N, CA and C atoms as an extended XYZ file, in Angstrom:
576
Properties=species:S:1:pos:R:3:atomname:S:1:resname:S:1:resid:I:1 pbc="F F F"
N      -104.761      -86.347     -113.066 N   MET     1
C      -103.601      -85.666     -113.109 CA  MET     1
C      -103.403      -84.736     -111.974 C   MET     1
N      -102.225      -84.557     -111.496 N   PRO     2
C      -102.058      -83.563     -110.418 CA  PRO     2
C      -102.290      -82.160     -110.981 C   PRO     2
N      -102.712      -81.273     -110.156 N   GLU     3
C      -103.005      -79.949     -110.569 CA  GLU     3
C      -101.818      -79.261     -111.252 C   GLU     3
N      -100.595      -79.596     -110.835 N   THR     4
C       -99.472      -78.998     -111.414 CA  THR     4
C       -99.351      -79.402     -112.944 C   THR     4
N       -99.785      -80.554     -113.260 N   THR     5
C       -99.714      -81.008     -114.691 CA  THR     5
C      -100.689      -80.138     -115.511 C   THR     5
N      -101.969      -79.957     -114.980 N   THR     6
C      -102.845      -79.107     -115.796 CA  THR     6
C      -102.386      -77.623     -115.792 C   THR     6
N      -101.706      -77.206     -114.726 N   ASP     7
C      -101.098      -75.844     -114.731 CA  ASP     7
C      -100.143      -75.754     -115.912 C   ASP     7
N       -99.255      -76.747     -116.034 N   ILE     8
C       -98.207      -76.691     -116.996 CA  ILE     8
C       -98.784      -76.751     -118.422 C   ILE     8
N       -99.815      -77.608     -118.600 N   LEU     9
C      -100.327      -77.773     -119.936 CA  LEU     9
C      -101.394      -76.715     -120.257 C   LEU     9
N      -102.158      -76.139     -119.291 N   PHE    10
C      -103.242      -75.246     -119.640 CA  PHE    10
C      -103.293      -73.982     -118.814 C   PHE    10
N      -103.637      -74.122     -117.545 N   THR    11
C      -104.069      -72.918     -116.764 CA  THR    11
C      -102.956      -71.943     -116.538 C   THR    11
N      -101.739      -72.369     -116.404 N   GLN    12
C      -100.636      -71.323     -116.197 CA  GLN    12
C       -99.709      -71.273     -117.547 C   GLN    12
N      -100.000      -72.010     -118.544 N   ALA    13
C       -99.233      -72.013     -119.766 CA  ALA    13
C       -99.687      -70.760     -120.534 C   ALA    13
N       -98.676      -70.211     -121.218 N   ARG    14
C       -98.875      -68.958     -122.028 CA  ARG    14
C       -98.396      -69.122     -123.446 C   ARG    14
N       -98.875      -68.286     -124.326 N   THR    15
C       -98.235      -68.200     -125.650 CA  THR    15
C       -97.006      -67.226     -125.629 C   THR    15
N       -95.931      -67.681     -126.037 N   PHE    16
C       -94.737      -66.840     -125.890 CA  PHE    16
C       -94.327      -66.242     -127.289 C   PHE    16
N       -93.819      -65.049     -127.171 N   THR    17
C       -93.297      -64.324     -128.430 CA  THR    17
C       -91.870      -63.799     -128.209 C   THR    17
N       -91.392      -63.886     -126.962 N   HIS    18
C       -89.996      -63.448     -126.554 CA  HIS    18
C       -89.332      -64.588     -125.950 C   HIS    18
N       -88.039      -64.711     -126.326 N   TRP    19
C       -87.315      -65.988     -126.074 CA  TRP    19
C       -85.977      -65.727     -125.449 C   TRP    19
N       -85.553      -66.660     -124.620 N   THR    20
C       -84.225      -66.593     -124.069 CA  THR    20
C       -83.241      -67.147     -125.115 C   THR    20
N       -81.895      -67.115     -124.942 N   ASP    21
C       -80.981      -67.685     -125.818 CA  ASP    21
C       -80.688      -69.110     -125.605 C   ASP    21
N       -81.379      -69.685     -124.666 N   GLU    22
C       -81.141      -71.106     -124.397 CA  GLU    22
C       -81.532      -72.019     -125.550 C   GLU    22
N       -80.612      -72.768     -126.023 N   PRO    23
C       -80.856      -73.598     -127.330 CA  PRO    23
C       -81.756      -74.754     -127.007 C   PRO    23
N       -82.329      -75.314     -128.102 N   VAL    24
C       -83.175      -76.528     -128.009 CA  VAL    24
C       -82.354      -77.588     -128.820 C   VAL    24
N       -82.110      -78.685     -128.209 N   SER    25
C       -81.280      -79.719     -128.828 CA  SER    25
C       -82.035      -80.599     -129.810 C   SER    25
N       -81.274      -81.220     -130.726 N   ASP    26
C       -81.851      -82.206     -131.699 CA  ASP    26
C       -82.550      -83.299     -130.865 C   ASP    26
N       -81.875      -83.731     -129.753 N   ASP    27
C       -82.383      -84.830     -128.986 CA  ASP    27
C       -83.746      -84.479     -128.344 C   ASP    27
N       -83.888      -83.284     -127.886 N   LEU    28
C       -85.196      -82.767     -127.308 CA  LEU    28
C       -86.177      -82.743     -128.382 C   LEU    28
N       -85.900      -82.276     -129.644 N   LEU    29
C       -86.845      -82.285     -130.688 CA  LEU    29
C       -87.225      -83.695     -131.087 C   LEU    29
N       -86.292      -84.591     -131.056 N   ARG    30
C       -86.707      -86.053     -131.346 CA  ARG    30
C       -87.674      -86.597     -130.252 C   ARG    30
N       -87.366      -86.241     -128.951 N   ASP    31
C       -88.184      -86.622     -127.897 CA  ASP    31
C       -89.571      -86.052     -128.006 C   ASP    31
N       -89.612      -84.805     -128.464 N   LEU    32
C       -90.895      -84.154     -128.703 CA  LEU    32
C       -91.721      -84.884     -129.726 C   LEU    32
N       -91.102      -85.140     -130.880 N   TYR    33
C       -91.822      -85.880     -131.890 CA  TYR    33
C       -92.283      -87.302     -131.402 C   TYR    33
N       -91.436      -87.917     -130.641 N   ASP    34
C       -91.740      -89.280     -130.127 CA  ASP    34
C       -92.936      -89.233     -129.186 C   ASP    34
N       -93.211      -88.186     -128.590 N   LEU    35
C       -94.543      -88.002     -127.799 CA  LEU    35
C       -95.658      -87.748     -128.753 C   LEU    35
N       -95.461      -86.800     -129.680 N   VAL    36
C       -96.499      -86.348     -130.511 CA  VAL    36
C       -97.054      -87.526     -131.404 C   VAL    36
N       -96.163      -88.377     -131.870 N   LYS    37
C       -96.694      -89.475     -132.722 CA  LYS    37
C       -97.633      -90.396     -132.090 C   LYS    37
N       -97.740      -90.405     -130.699 N   PHE    38
C       -98.663      -91.293     -130.015 CA  PHE    38
C      -100.086      -90.732     -129.814 C   PHE    38
N      -100.240      -89.391     -130.258 N   GLY    39
C      -101.619      -88.817     -130.123 CA  GLY    39
C      -102.546      -89.446     -131.187 C   GLY    39
N      -103.785      -89.662     -130.800 N   PRO    40
C      -104.739      -90.353     -131.725 CA  PRO    40
C      -105.071      -89.408     -132.921 C   PRO    40
N      -105.215      -90.040     -134.092 N   THR    41
C      -105.793      -89.464     -135.254 CA  THR    41
C      -106.703      -90.491     -135.846 C   THR    41
N      -107.707      -89.995     -136.676 N   SER    42
C      -108.650      -90.889     -137.294 CA  SER    42
C      -107.965      -91.957     -138.129 C   SER    42
N      -108.265      -93.266     -137.856 N   ALA    43
C      -107.681      -94.382     -138.550 CA  ALA    43
C      -106.209      -94.309     -138.474 C   ALA    43
N      -105.678      -93.781     -137.383 N   ASN    44
C      -104.233      -93.593     -137.151 CA  ASN    44
C      -103.540      -93.081     -138.434 C   ASN    44
N      -104.194      -92.106     -139.078 N   CYS    45
C      -103.656      -91.655     -140.456 CA  CYS    45
C      -102.433      -90.762     -140.267 C   CYS    45
N      -102.274      -90.116     -139.203 N   SER    46
C      -101.057      -89.371     -138.938 CA  SER    46
C      -100.577      -88.544     -140.122 C   SER    46
N      -101.312      -87.558     -140.620 N   PRO    47
C      -100.934      -86.789     -141.822 CA  PRO    47
C      -100.038      -85.654     -141.489 C   PRO    47
N       -99.786      -85.336     -140.312 N   ALA    48
C       -98.875      -84.186     -140.057 CA  ALA    48
C       -97.423      -84.462     -140.388 C   ALA    48
N       -96.737      -83.486     -140.875 N   ARG    49
C       -95.317      -83.508     -141.180 CA  ARG    49
C       -94.788      -82.224     -140.484 C   ARG    49
N       -93.570      -82.356     -139.964 N   PHE    50
C       -92.980      -81.285     -139.276 CA  PHE    50
C       -91.594      -80.936     -139.756 C   PHE    50
N       -91.338      -79.633     -140.016 N   VAL    51
C       -90.071      -79.074     -140.335 CA  VAL    51
C       -89.591      -78.235     -139.167 C   VAL    51
N       -88.470      -78.699     -138.583 N   PHE    52
C       -87.934      -77.927     -137.426 CA  PHE    52
C       -86.877      -77.051     -137.957 C   PHE    52
N       -87.113      -75.706     -138.093 N   ILE    53
C       -86.231      -74.728     -138.579 CA  ILE    53
C       -85.395      -74.238     -137.390 C   ILE    53
N       -84.131      -74.424     -137.527 N   ARG    54
C       -83.143      -74.050     -136.360 CA  ARG    54
C       -82.021      -73.247     -136.806 C   ARG    54
N       -81.806      -73.185     -138.053 N   THR    55
C       -80.602      -72.387     -138.495 CA  THR    55
C       -81.006      -71.075     -138.965 C   THR    55
N       -79.995      -70.072     -139.023 N   GLN    56
C       -80.235      -68.768     -139.493 CA  GLN    56
C       -80.663      -68.844     -140.966 C   GLN    56
N       -80.006      -69.729     -141.755 N   GLU    57
C       -80.324      -69.885     -143.113 CA  GLU    57
C       -81.817      -70.280     -143.329 C   GLU    57
N       -82.302      -71.225     -142.496 N   GLY    58
C       -83.667      -71.650     -142.595 CA  GLY    58
C       -84.554      -70.526     -142.272 C   GLY    58
N       -84.215      -69.743     -141.204 N   LYS    59
C       -85.114      -68.662     -140.796 CA  LYS    59
C       -85.158      -67.611     -141.853 C   LYS    59
N       -84.059      -67.321     -142.563 N   GLU    60
C       -84.129      -66.339     -143.665 CA  GLU    60
C       -84.942      -66.856     -144.797 C   GLU    60
N       -84.957      -68.149     -144.998 N   ARG    61
C       -85.912      -68.700     -146.107 CA  ARG    61
C       -87.299      -68.434     -145.710 C   ARG    61
N       -87.571      -68.539     -144.460 N   LEU    62
C       -88.987      -68.313     -143.879 CA  LEU    62
C       -89.413      -66.863     -143.870 C   LEU    62
N       -88.450      -66.011     -143.673 N   ARG    63
C       -88.743      -64.525     -143.339 CA  ARG    63
C       -89.644      -63.877     -144.392 C   ARG    63
N       -89.474      -64.035     -145.626 N   PRO    64
C       -90.376      -63.317     -146.670 CA  PRO    64
C       -91.852      -63.717     -146.478 C   PRO    64
N       -92.123      -64.904     -145.933 N   ALA    65
C       -93.477      -65.363     -145.826 CA  ALA    65
C       -94.287      -64.887     -144.533 C   ALA    65
N       -93.499      -64.323     -143.628 N   LEU    66
C       -94.021      -63.936     -142.296 CA  LEU    66
C       -94.690      -62.479     -142.394 C   LEU    66
N       -95.813      -62.405     -141.734 N   SER    67
C       -96.443      -61.026     -141.554 CA  SER    67
C       -95.517      -60.256     -140.647 C   SER    67
N       -95.536      -58.970     -140.811 N   SER    68
C       -94.662      -58.042     -140.107 CA  SER    68
C       -94.640      -58.260     -138.546 C   SER    68
N       -95.846      -58.573     -138.073 N   GLY    69
C       -95.893      -58.814     -136.597 CA  GLY    69
C       -95.298      -60.085     -136.118 C   GLY    69
N       -94.922      -61.005     -136.984 N   ASN    70
C       -94.348      -62.242     -136.574 CA  ASN    70
C       -92.876      -62.391     -136.790 C   ASN    70
N       -92.290      -61.379     -137.496 N   VAL    71
C       -90.945      -61.529     -137.867 CA  VAL    71
C       -89.911      -61.603     -136.679 C   VAL    71
N       -90.019      -60.636     -135.796 N   ASP    72
C       -89.087      -60.556     -134.645 CA  ASP    72
C       -89.178      -61.830     -133.825 C   ASP    72
N       -90.365      -62.172     -133.451 N   GLN    73
C       -90.550      -63.440     -132.594 CA  GLN    73
C       -90.021      -64.640     -133.206 C   GLN    73
N       -90.242      -64.723     -134.567 N   THR    74
C       -89.768      -65.963     -135.241 CA  THR    74
C       -88.294      -65.970     -135.493 C   THR    74
N       -87.775      -64.819     -135.808 N   MET    75
C       -86.294      -64.835     -136.016 CA  MET    75
C       -85.554      -64.982     -134.737 C   MET    75
N       -86.144      -64.632     -133.587 N   SER    76
C       -85.401      -64.765     -132.275 CA  SER    76
C       -85.656      -66.189     -131.598 C   SER    76
N       -86.684      -66.850     -132.071 N   ALA    77
C       -87.074      -68.180     -131.485 CA  ALA    77
C       -85.937      -69.167     -131.817 C   ALA    77
N       -85.531      -70.032     -130.814 N   PRO    78
C       -84.526      -71.103     -131.167 CA  PRO    78
C       -84.945      -72.009     -132.291 C   PRO    78
N       -86.312      -72.300     -132.360 N   VAL    79
C       -86.905      -73.194     -133.296 CA  VAL    79
C       -88.271      -72.695     -133.819 C   VAL    79
N       -88.411      -72.727     -135.128 N   THR    80
C       -89.759      -72.541     -135.732 CA  THR    80
C       -90.181      -73.816     -136.406 C   THR    80
N       -91.389      -74.341     -136.100 N   VAL    81
C       -91.824      -75.501     -136.736 CA  VAL    81
C       -92.880      -75.199     -137.702 C   VAL    81
N       -92.668      -75.723     -138.942 N   ILE    82
C       -93.757      -75.755     -139.911 CA  ILE    82
C       -94.544      -77.034     -139.624 C   ILE    82
N       -95.777      -76.795     -139.205 N   VAL    83
C       -96.657      -77.967     -139.080 CA  VAL    83
C       -97.383      -78.055     -140.373 C   VAL    83
N       -97.152      -79.103     -141.077 N   ALA    84
C       -97.626      -79.376     -142.433 CA  ALA    84
C       -98.575      -80.571     -142.507 C   ALA    84
N       -99.144      -80.747     -143.596 N   GLU    85
C       -99.933      -81.983     -143.863 CA  GLU    85
C       -99.511      -82.669     -145.154 C   GLU    85
N       -99.476      -83.915     -145.157 N   ASP    86
C       -99.090      -84.638     -146.342 CA  ASP    86
C      -100.340      -85.018     -147.120 C   ASP    86
N      -100.516      -84.511     -148.278 N   SER    87
C      -101.739      -84.796     -149.095 CA  SER    87
C      -101.923      -86.221     -149.471 C   SER    87
N      -100.791      -86.912     -149.412 N   ALA    88
C      -100.838      -88.434     -149.835 CA  ALA    88
C      -100.602      -89.244     -148.523 C   ALA    88
N      -101.067      -88.725     -147.381 N   PHE    89
C      -100.934      -89.419     -146.101 CA  PHE    89
C      -101.425      -90.857     -146.248 C   PHE    89
N      -102.437      -91.118     -147.002 N   TYR    90
C      -103.070      -92.359     -147.097 CA  TYR    90
C      -102.115      -93.493     -147.626 C   TYR    90
N      -101.107      -93.113     -148.291 N   ASP    91
C      -100.156      -94.091     -148.802 CA  ASP    91
C       -99.335      -94.809     -147.632 C   ASP    91
N       -99.417      -94.227     -146.421 N   LYS    92
C       -98.824      -94.834     -145.323 CA  LYS    92
C       -99.851      -95.764     -144.467 C   LYS    92
N      -101.088      -95.695     -144.890 N   LEU    93
C      -102.096      -96.465     -144.164 CA  LEU    93
C      -101.883      -97.973     -144.176 C   LEU    93
N      -101.345      -98.579     -145.201 N   PRO    94
C      -101.094     -100.016     -145.028 CA  PRO    94
C      -100.203     -100.339     -143.910 C   PRO    94
N       -99.291      -99.477     -143.576 N   PHE    95
C       -98.421      -99.659     -142.364 CA  PHE    95
C       -99.110      -99.129     -141.054 C   PHE    95
N       -99.770      -97.976     -141.138 N   LEU    96
C      -100.286      -97.412     -139.930 CA  LEU    96
C      -101.648      -98.037     -139.468 C   LEU    96
N      -102.379      -98.602     -140.412 N   PHE    97
C      -103.793      -99.073     -140.186 CA  PHE    97
C      -103.967     -100.394     -140.921 C   PHE    97
N      -103.098     -101.452     -140.612 N   PRO    98
C      -102.959     -102.614     -141.479 CA  PRO    98
C      -104.133     -103.577     -141.401 C   PRO    98
N      -105.033     -103.452     -140.527 N   HIS    99
C      -106.110     -104.446     -140.454 CA  HIS    99
C      -107.239     -104.318     -141.456 C   HIS    99
N      -107.262     -103.293     -142.216 N   THR   100
C      -108.263     -103.097     -143.339 CA  THR   100
C      -107.638     -102.249     -144.362 C   THR   100
N      -108.286     -102.127     -145.582 N   ASP   101
C      -107.796     -101.294     -146.683 CA  ASP   101
C      -108.335      -99.879     -146.516 C   ASP   101
N      -107.713      -99.162     -145.580 N   ALA   102
C      -108.176      -97.813     -145.303 CA  ALA   102
C      -107.687      -96.925     -146.366 C   ALA   102
N      -106.577      -97.200     -147.055 N   ARG   103
C      -106.117      -96.340     -148.157 CA  ARG   103
C      -107.191      -96.019     -149.198 C   ARG   103
N      -108.020      -97.041     -149.480 N   SER   104
C      -109.041      -96.878     -150.539 CA  SER   104
C      -110.061      -95.918     -150.143 C   SER   104
N      -110.227      -95.662     -148.818 N   TRP   105
C      -111.178      -94.667     -148.303 CA  TRP   105
C      -110.953      -93.275     -148.868 C   TRP   105
N      -109.676      -93.030     -149.171 N   PHE   106
C      -109.233      -91.622     -149.542 CA  PHE   106
C      -108.743      -91.580     -150.979 C   PHE   106
N      -108.335      -92.619     -151.610 N   THR   107
C      -107.896      -92.586     -152.977 CA  THR   107
C      -108.999      -92.261     -153.932 C   THR   107
N      -110.176      -92.651     -153.596 N   GLY   108
C      -111.393      -92.335     -154.420 CA  GLY   108
C      -112.083      -91.070     -154.076 C   GLY   108
N      -111.640      -90.362     -153.093 N   SER   109
C      -112.264      -89.138     -152.672 CA  SER   109
C      -111.290      -88.085     -152.218 C   SER   109
N      -110.882      -87.226     -153.196 N   PRO   110
C      -109.930      -86.106     -152.932 CA  PRO   110
C      -110.435      -85.205     -151.851 C   PRO   110
N      -111.762      -84.979     -151.732 N   GLU   111
C      -112.355      -84.171     -150.718 CA  GLU   111
C      -112.217      -84.728     -149.380 C   GLU   111
N      -112.443      -86.028     -149.205 N   ALA   112
C      -112.304      -86.655     -147.931 CA  ALA   112
C      -110.880      -86.708     -147.507 C   ALA   112
N      -109.976      -86.908     -148.416 N   ALA   113
C      -108.512      -86.906     -148.156 CA  ALA   113
C      -108.084      -85.590     -147.642 C   ALA   113
N      -108.460      -84.487     -148.339 N   LYS   114
C      -108.125      -83.101     -147.989 CA  LYS   114
C      -108.605      -82.767     -146.593 C   LYS   114
N      -109.913      -83.036     -146.322 N   GLU   115
C      -110.522      -82.724     -145.015 CA  GLU   115
C      -109.881      -83.521     -143.898 C   GLU   115
N      -109.548      -84.803     -144.180 N   THR   116
C      -108.986      -85.585     -143.181 CA  THR   116
C      -107.533      -85.178     -142.837 C   THR   116
N      -106.769      -84.802     -143.892 N   ALA   117
C      -105.415      -84.249     -143.712 CA  ALA   117
C      -105.337      -83.087     -142.884 C   ALA   117
N      -106.245      -82.050     -143.216 N   PHE   118
C      -106.273      -80.832     -142.421 CA  PHE   118
C      -106.751      -81.016     -141.005 C   PHE   118
N      -107.764      -81.732     -140.827 N   ARG   119
C      -108.288      -81.892     -139.512 CA  ARG   119
C      -107.347      -82.631     -138.565 C   ARG   119
N      -106.681      -83.620     -139.065 N   ASN   120
C      -105.843      -84.438     -138.266 CA  ASN   120
C      -104.412      -83.891     -138.082 C   ASN   120
N      -103.988      -83.072     -139.079 N   SER   121
C      -102.732      -82.470     -138.888 CA  SER   121
C      -102.844      -81.273     -137.924 C   SER   121
N      -104.036      -80.655     -137.869 N   SER   122
C      -104.304      -79.617     -136.893 CA  SER   122
C      -104.265      -80.247     -135.529 C   SER   122
N      -104.908      -81.408     -135.344 N   LEU   123
C      -104.911      -82.137     -134.078 CA  LEU   123
C      -103.531      -82.473     -133.625 C   LEU   123
N      -102.675      -82.974     -134.561 N   GLN   124
C      -101.305      -83.314     -134.262 CA  GLN   124
C      -100.434      -82.052     -133.872 C   GLN   124
N      -100.787      -80.918     -134.533 N   GLY   125
C      -100.130      -79.642     -134.172 CA  GLY   125
C      -100.540      -79.275     -132.747 C   GLY   125
N      -101.756      -79.529     -132.316 N   ALA   126
C      -102.133      -79.294     -130.895 CA  ALA   126
C      -101.291      -80.163     -130.018 C   ALA   126
N      -101.198      -81.429     -130.388 N   TYR   127
C      -100.344      -82.374     -129.592 CA  TYR   127
C       -98.945      -81.850     -129.482 C   TYR   127
N       -98.386      -81.335     -130.586 N   LEU   128
C       -97.010      -80.705     -130.513 CA  LEU   128
C       -96.971      -79.624     -129.477 C   LEU   128
N       -97.934      -78.821     -129.405 N   LEU   129
C       -97.908      -77.710     -128.472 CA  LEU   129
C       -97.873      -78.245     -127.018 C   LEU   129
N       -98.780      -79.166     -126.742 N   LEU   130
C       -98.896      -79.771     -125.334 CA  LEU   130
C       -97.670      -80.571     -125.003 C   LEU   130
N       -97.218      -81.349     -125.940 N   ALA   131
C       -95.988      -82.156     -125.696 CA  ALA   131
C       -94.766      -81.186     -125.468 C   ALA   131
N       -94.685      -80.124     -126.163 N   ALA   132
C       -93.621      -79.058     -125.880 CA  ALA   132
C       -93.698      -78.541     -124.514 C   ALA   132
N       -94.829      -78.201     -124.039 N   ARG   133
C       -95.086      -77.755     -122.716 CA  ARG   133
C       -94.704      -78.852     -121.676 C   ARG   133
N       -95.081      -80.069     -121.928 N   ALA   134
C       -94.781      -81.121     -120.982 CA  ALA   134
C       -93.236      -81.371     -120.904 C   ALA   134
N       -92.563      -81.055     -121.893 N   LEU   135
C       -91.087      -81.273     -121.928 CA  LEU   135
C       -90.347      -80.045     -121.464 C   LEU   135
N       -91.073      -78.972     -121.105 N   GLY   136
C       -90.428      -77.826     -120.512 CA  GLY   136
C       -90.157      -76.700     -121.528 C   GLY   136
N       -90.639      -76.876     -122.693 N   LEU   137
C       -90.554      -75.768     -123.685 CA  LEU   137
C       -91.720      -74.815     -123.722 C   LEU   137
N       -91.470      -73.623     -124.140 N   SER   138
C       -92.532      -72.656     -124.359 CA  SER   138
C       -92.894      -72.688     -125.845 C   SER   138
N       -94.117      -72.345     -126.241 N   ALA   139
C       -94.603      -72.433     -127.509 CA  ALA   139
C       -95.290      -71.178     -127.907 C   ALA   139
N       -95.252      -70.850     -129.296 N   GLY   140
C       -96.016      -69.738     -129.815 CA  GLY   140
C       -96.521      -70.107     -131.143 C   GLY   140
N       -97.712      -70.653     -131.137 N   PRO   141
C       -98.380      -71.009     -132.496 CA  PRO   141
C       -98.760      -69.739     -133.241 C   PRO   141
N       -98.731      -69.823     -134.517 N   MET   142
C       -99.028      -68.590     -135.340 CA  MET   142
C       -99.772      -68.985     -136.645 C   MET   142
N      -100.567      -68.019     -136.909 N   SER   143
C      -101.080      -67.842     -138.311 CA  SER   143
C      -100.201      -66.699     -138.815 C   SER   143
N      -100.739      -65.750     -139.567 N   GLY   144
C       -99.939      -64.578     -139.830 CA  GLY   144
C       -98.777      -64.862     -140.768 C   GLY   144
N       -98.884      -65.632     -141.822 N   PHE   145
C       -97.858      -65.891     -142.757 CA  PHE   145
C       -98.560      -66.215     -144.141 C   PHE   145
N       -97.740      -66.116     -145.238 N   ASN   146
C       -98.207      -66.460     -146.554 CA  ASN   146
C       -97.914      -67.893     -146.799 C   ASN   146
N       -99.010      -68.700     -146.696 N   LYS   147
C       -98.896      -70.185     -146.932 CA  LYS   147
C       -98.271      -70.582     -148.187 C   LYS   147
N       -98.657      -69.873     -149.364 N   ASP   148
C       -98.149      -70.113     -150.661 CA  ASP   148
C       -96.627      -69.947     -150.646 C   ASP   148
N       -96.142      -68.927     -150.071 N   LEU   149
C       -94.721      -68.737     -150.065 CA  LEU   149
C       -93.947      -69.812     -149.234 C   LEU   149
N       -94.608      -70.162     -148.111 N   VAL   150
C       -93.858      -71.236     -147.280 CA  VAL   150
C       -93.876      -72.488     -148.078 C   VAL   150
N       -94.999      -72.886     -148.682 N   ASP   151
C       -95.107      -74.153     -149.514 CA  ASP   151
C       -94.090      -74.153     -150.608 C   ASP   151
N       -94.008      -73.036     -151.309 N   ALA   152
C       -93.066      -72.889     -152.501 CA  ALA   152
C       -91.619      -73.005     -152.047 C   ALA   152
N       -91.256      -72.456     -150.877 N   GLU   153
C       -89.918      -72.496     -150.370 CA  GLU   153
C       -89.489      -73.765     -149.759 C   GLU   153
N       -90.426      -74.432     -149.068 N   PHE   154
C       -90.036      -75.608     -148.253 CA  PHE   154
C       -90.627      -76.991     -148.778 C   PHE   154
N       -91.751      -76.864     -149.679 N   PHE   155
C       -92.386      -78.161     -149.973 CA  PHE   155
C       -92.642      -78.312     -151.518 C   PHE   155
N       -91.932      -77.552     -152.340 N   ALA   156
C       -92.100      -77.745     -153.757 CA  ALA   156
C       -91.908      -79.135     -154.155 C   ALA   156
N       -92.821      -79.712     -154.869 N   GLY   157
C       -92.677      -81.084     -155.392 CA  GLY   157
C       -92.901      -82.211     -154.381 C   GLY   157
N       -93.391      -81.858     -153.165 N   THR   158
C       -93.478      -82.927     -152.136 CA  THR   158
C       -94.879      -83.370     -151.836 C   THR   158
N       -95.905      -82.669     -152.107 N   GLY   159
C       -97.201      -83.016     -151.789 CA  GLY   159
C       -97.570      -82.543     -150.311 C   GLY   159
N       -96.622      -81.938     -149.678 N   TRP   160
C       -96.833      -81.403     -148.224 CA  TRP   160
C       -97.331      -79.948     -148.430 C   TRP   160
N       -98.247      -79.536     -147.557 N   THR   161
C       -98.700      -78.100     -147.561 CA  THR   161
C       -98.695      -77.647     -146.122 C   THR   161
N       -98.456      -76.382     -145.907 N   THR   162
C       -98.392      -75.765     -144.559 CA  THR   162
C       -99.727      -75.697     -143.933 C   THR   162
N       -99.818      -76.056     -142.663 N   ASN   163
C      -101.043      -75.818     -141.896 CA  ASN   163
C      -100.880      -74.607     -141.047 C   ASN   163
N       -99.877      -74.578     -140.186 N   PHE   164
C       -99.599      -73.363     -139.371 CA  PHE   164
C       -98.121      -73.486     -138.868 C   PHE   164
N       -97.605      -72.384     -138.179 N   LEU   165
C       -96.253      -72.293     -137.716 CA  LEU   165
C       -96.331      -72.254     -136.189 C   LEU   165
N       -95.234      -72.725     -135.584 N   MET   166
C       -95.117      -72.688     -134.093 CA  MET   166
C       -93.629      -72.398     -133.726 C   MET   166
N       -93.506      -71.335     -132.962 N   ASN   167
C       -92.117      -71.101     -132.427 CA  ASN   167
C       -91.996      -71.886     -131.175 C   ASN   167
N       -90.753      -72.382     -130.909 N   LEU   168
C       -90.442      -73.194     -129.745 CA  LEU   168
C       -89.219      -72.614     -129.112 C   LEU   168
N       -89.051      -72.717     -127.809 N   GLY   169
C       -87.906      -72.415     -127.085 CA  GLY   169
C       -88.162      -72.271     -125.660 C   GLY   169
N       -87.511      -71.465     -125.011 N   HIS   170
C       -87.643      -71.102     -123.569 CA  HIS   170
C       -88.037      -69.643     -123.523 C   HIS   170
N       -89.353      -69.420     -123.194 N   GLY   171
C       -89.947      -68.089     -123.170 CA  GLY   171
C       -89.368      -67.269     -122.033 C   GLY   171
N       -89.257      -65.970     -122.379 N   GLN   172
C       -88.836      -64.955     -121.343 CA  GLN   172
C       -89.866      -64.823     -120.334 C   GLN   172
N       -89.448      -64.974     -119.020 N   THR   173
C       -90.438      -64.669     -117.963 CA  THR   173
C       -89.893      -63.640     -117.085 C   THR   173
N       -90.726      -62.852     -116.413 N   PRO   174
C       -92.259      -62.999     -116.483 CA  PRO   174
C       -92.725      -62.631     -117.814 C   PRO   174
N       -93.925      -63.169     -118.152 N   HIS   175
C       -94.589      -62.897     -119.397 CA  HIS   175
C       -94.849      -61.394     -119.487 C   HIS   175
N       -94.610      -60.789     -120.627 N   PRO   176
C       -94.800      -59.273     -120.720 CA  PRO   176
C       -96.239      -58.792     -120.720 C   PRO   176
N       -97.193      -59.704     -120.840 N   HIS   177
C       -98.691      -59.272     -120.961 CA  HIS   177
C       -99.461      -60.071     -119.913 C   HIS   177
N      -100.509      -59.452     -119.550 N   ALA   178
C      -101.495      -60.151     -118.664 CA  ALA   178
C      -102.210      -61.170     -119.511 C   ALA   178
N      -102.705      -62.234     -118.857 N   ARG   179
C      -103.418      -63.320     -119.550 CA  ARG   179
C      -104.705      -62.656     -120.132 C   ARG   179
N      -104.983      -63.011     -121.329 N   LEU   180
C      -106.153      -62.568     -122.014 CA  LEU   180
C      -107.388      -63.367     -121.585 C   LEU   180
N      -108.571      -62.849     -121.622 N   PRO   181
C      -109.790      -63.495     -121.145 CA  PRO   181
C      -110.104      -64.703     -122.073 C   PRO   181
N      -110.896      -65.531     -121.459 N   ARG   182
C      -111.491      -66.683     -122.278 CA  ARG   182
C      -112.968      -66.647     -122.039 C   ARG   182
N      -113.706      -67.261     -123.050 N   LEU   183
C      -115.141      -67.241     -123.006 CA  LEU   183
C      -115.614      -68.264     -121.821 C   LEU   183
N      -116.658      -67.831     -121.144 N   PRO   184
C      -117.281      -68.850     -120.182 CA  PRO   184
C      -117.961      -69.930     -120.861 C   PRO   184
N      -118.193      -70.927     -120.049 N   PHE   185
C      -118.857      -72.178     -120.570 CA  PHE   185
C      -120.200      -71.763     -121.346 C   PHE   185
N      -121.027      -70.894     -120.717 N   GLU   186
C      -122.310      -70.576     -121.290 CA  GLU   186
C      -122.182      -69.892     -122.602 C   GLU   186
N      -121.052      -69.299     -122.969 N   GLU   187
C      -120.959      -68.677     -124.313 CA  GLU   187
C      -120.293      -69.634     -125.318 C   GLU   187
N      -119.621      -70.581     -124.924 N   ALA   188
C      -118.807      -71.405     -125.865 CA  ALA   188
C      -119.218      -72.846     -125.835 C   ALA   188
N      -120.122      -73.193     -124.990 N   ALA   189
C      -120.485      -74.660     -124.922 CA  ALA   189
C      -122.057      -74.852     -124.585 C   ALA   189
N      -122.536      -75.995     -124.842 N   ARG   190
C      -123.964      -76.262     -124.498 CA  ARG   190
C      -124.124      -77.694     -124.357 C   ARG   190
N      -125.122      -78.156     -123.731 N   PHE   191
C      -125.513      -79.552     -123.583 CA  PHE   191
C      -126.605      -79.780     -124.702 C   PHE   191
N      -126.618      -80.957     -125.175 N   ALA   192
C      -127.691      -81.416     -126.150 CA  ALA   192
C      -128.270      -82.760     -125.710 C   ALA   192
């Protein structure tokens, strides 16, 4: 990859909390999903589900679940995505992984299903962030919310549960803060 690509995705990319008024179109969000869906997951299970909140009404439904430090950035973002996981993701496996009975791997083990849904929806959420950057959007992934309130408001009766939130849009530049440090290889990695 050219250095400019790694700059866009990693080295020069930032987490944004301040947004311009430039809208994000439905077509761009569909293009975003169409990239994300090709990211690999175990057994192609694809458990992530995405709710793109774009309206003021949707944002107001989300507001009570947000920690105080996340309210302003979320309410001003053009889009807030609920990255969720489908607890019954395995019901799609006959379509997604048709060459064997992968569904049975999870129907008999709720623990394996829960762990697989969480791990792979987290992975798909990371793909969402990178795909957003590749398409020229800024992203601001967040914890700092009440998961139970989000689930009750958006997923009652669905079997979907919230993993994390991500604001999307066009971040205000220059970025208001200096880049925070990262751990060096010697502190975060090792050879075995």
